[in-house]
Each structure stands twice: as C-alpha cells, then as structure tokens.
C-alpha positions in Angstrom: 49.8 -10.9 6.8 50.3 -12.2 3.3 47.6 -13.1 0.9 48.2 -16.3 -1.1 46.4 -17.2 -4.3 46.6 -21.0 -4.9 45.8 -22.1 -8.4 45.4 -25.8 -9.3 45.9 -26.4 -13.1 45.8 -29.5 -15.3 49.1 -30.4 -16.8 47.5 -30.5 -20.2 44.7 -28.4 -21.8 43.1 -31.6 -23.2 43.1 -33.4 -19.8 39.8 -35.1 -18.9 36.9 -32.7 -18.2 38.3 -30.0 -20.5 34.9 -29.5 -22.1 33.4 -28.3 -18.7 36.3 -25.9 -17.7 35.2 -22.5 -18.9 36.1 -19.0 -17.9 33.1 -16.7 -17.5 31.6 -14.6 -19.0 33.1 -15.4 -22.4 33.1 -19.2 -21.9 36.7 -19.6 -23.2 38.3 -22.9 -22.2 40.9 -23.0 -19.3 43.2 -25.6 -17.7 42.4 -24.2 -14.2 40.8 -26.9 -12.1 40.3 -24.9 -8.9 41.6 -21.9 -7.0 41.7 -20.7 -3.4 42.7 -17.6 -1.5 44.3 -17.8 1.9 45.1 -15.1 4.4 46.3 -17.4 7.1 49.5 -16.5 8.9 51.0 -19.9 7.8 48.9 -21.2 4.9 48.8 -24.9 4.0 50.3 -25.1 0.6 50.0 -28.0 -1.9 52.8 -30.4 -2.2 53.8 -32.9 -4.9 51.7 -36.0 -4.4 48.8 -34.3 -2.7 45.4 -35.2 -4.0 42.7 -32.6 -4.7 39.4 -32.8 -2.7 35.8 -32.9 -4.1 32.9 -31.5 -2.1 29.1 -31.6 -2.3 26.4 -29.6 -0.6 23.2 -30.7 1.2 19.7 -29.3 0.4 20.4 -26.2 2.5 23.4 -25.3 0.4 26.1 -26.0 3.0 29.0 -28.2 2.1 28.2 -31.5 3.8 30.5 -34.2 2.3 34.0 -34.5 1.0 36.2 -37.1 -0.7 39.6 -37.5 -2.4 39.5 -36.2 -5.9 40.9 -37.5 -9.2 43.7 -35.0 -9.6 47.2 -35.4 -8.1 49.7 -32.5 -7.7 52.7 -33.2 -9.9 54.7 -30.0 -9.3 54.4 -26.7 -7.5 55.7 -23.2 -8.4 55.6 -20.2 -6.1 55.8 -16.6 -7.0 56.1 -13.5 -4.7 55.5 -9.9 -5.4 58.3 -7.5 -4.7 56.1 -4.6 -3.7 53.1 -6.3 -1.9 52.5 -9.2 0.4 50.8 -11.2 -2.4 52.1 -14.7 -3.2 50.9 -17.0 -6.0 51.2 -20.7 -5.9 50.6 -22.8 -9.0 50.0 -26.5 -8.4 50.1 -28.5 -11.7 48.0 -31.6 -11.5 47.8 -35.0 -13.4 44.5 -36.9 -13.8 44.7 -40.1 -11.8 41.2 -41.3 -11.1 40.5 -43.3 -7.9 37.4 -44.9 -6.3 36.8 -42.9 -3.1 33.8 -42.7 -0.8 31.9 -39.5 0.2 32.5 -38.8 3.9 30.3 -36.5 6.0 32.1 -33.4 7.2 32.0 -32.7 10.9 30.8 -29.3 11.8 31.2 -27.3 15.0 28.3 -25.9 16.9 26.2 -23.2 15.2 27.3 -19.6 15.8 24.0 -18.8 17.7 24.6 -21.6 20.1 28.2 -20.5 20.7 27.1 -16.9 21.4 24.3 -18.1 23.7 26.8 -20.2 25.7 29.2 -17.3 25.9 26.5 -15.0 27.2 25.3 -17.6 29.7 28.8 -18.2 31.1 29.3 -14.4 31.7 26.2 -14.2 34.0 
C-alpha cells in the first residue's frame, strides 16, 4: 500500500494570510496552506476546481463542524519515488473567498457502543 503526502500550497507567497503561515520551530514563512497523509488503497486526490475545507472543534476538542474554504485548487502535480511506495501530490491553490455556512459533521456511534453491541450479538 502506497503512502501519499498531499500538500496544498498558495500560488503566491504573498497570498492572503501569508503573515500567519509559519514553519515551526524557526517561524520562517511558507506558502503551505495545509497537508495531509493518506495510506488508503485508492486515495482521494485533489483535482483542479476543488475547494479546500475548513474545520472547527467543539469544547471537547473533537472536530465538530466543516465548511467550504476560501482556496480553490488551480493545478495539481504528482511525483512518485522510484525506490519506495511514497507519492507526493502538490495542489496549488488560488484565494477565492466565498460565504459558506458551518455544517455539523455527522459522527458514527462511539467505539465503546460498537464494541458493546458486537459482544452482545455474539452471546
């Protein structure tokens, strides 16, 4: 199974929000908006025209809401390693702000409840 590193980058270093995009620990500025690792058999890769997503957490720290973000994928480049299963996907994005509403994310049952139901069904 291949690992895929997906990197979302602003088309320009001076794109909106540049002051807040810093690499740690040195605090140098970056054009990276977001990154994601995937080990899925068939990962969902970004496509031109896709819009990024924004998320927020509830008081317990769990991601509770999502909405369409202000960045749109303008082009995608893919790279593969010759000697490993690693792939890198770079999605360049343009800032195109929109008005979008936060939507509550639906969650499945808690793990404890699923395990309890599985044990009960075996009896």
